[in-house]
N, C-alpha and C positions, 0 to 999 in steps of 0.2 A: 440395194442390187449395186456391184460395181461398175459392170456396167450394162448396157441396153441388152433387151432380150424380145421377143414377139409372141406369137399366141401359141408359138408351138414350141416354145420353152413354160409351158405351165402346163401342168394334169394334174387329174387328181386319181389318187389311189384307190384301188379297190376294195371293197368293204365286204366283207364274207355278212358282217351283222349288221343289220336296216338299224339300228339303235347303236349302234357302235360309235366311233370317231370318223369326225369327215376330216382327210388329211390330204394335201396337197403339195406338188413338188412345183418349186419357184427355180428356174438354171438363170444365168447370164450367159453372157458370150464365154467369158474370160472366168471360168468355173467353178465360185462358189454356188453349190446347190443349197436351198433351204426347203426344209419339212416344213410347214405350216402346218397343226391339225388345231380343229376345234370340236372341242368338248363343250360335251351339252351342258349346261349348268342350269342353274336353278329356274322354275318357270318358263323351261325351253329358252333359254339364252343359250346363246354360244360363247365361250371362255378361249380367246386364241394363246396357243403356245407356238413360238419358233425356235428352229437350231440349225446349227448350218453340217451336212451332210459332207463326207469327206471322201472320195471316187478316186483310190489311191491307183488306180489301174488306167487311167487319162495319161496321159503324154503333158508336160508341162505347157507345150506350144499350141494345145487343141483348144478349138473353138466349140462350144456346144450349139449347137444347130436346132437341134427339135429332141424331145424328150418324154418318153409314155409310159407305160407301166400296165399290167397285167397280171393276172395268178392261174396257175398252170395250173390244167383240168386234174381235179382230183386231186388237189392240196391246196393247202393253206399258204405256201410261198409267193411272195410279191416280186418278178421277174422288171426291171427299170432297166430300160434302153433307152 
């Protein structure tokens, strides 16, 4: 990460399928947010994958203090706050 974060800048994305991907969001104080996914591989191993997410509605000088995610009730949509 380009700058430091805290324990509040890491969250697990909710997954409605217990056998699906394990996904984490990792944020630093200075905007880059990374999606880390762990797919189930051969013989219960985990295969890592990462990519940077772009949040265009954040102002340029904003700092990310904490990040969390939840699913809307009765929906498969994930809300990231």
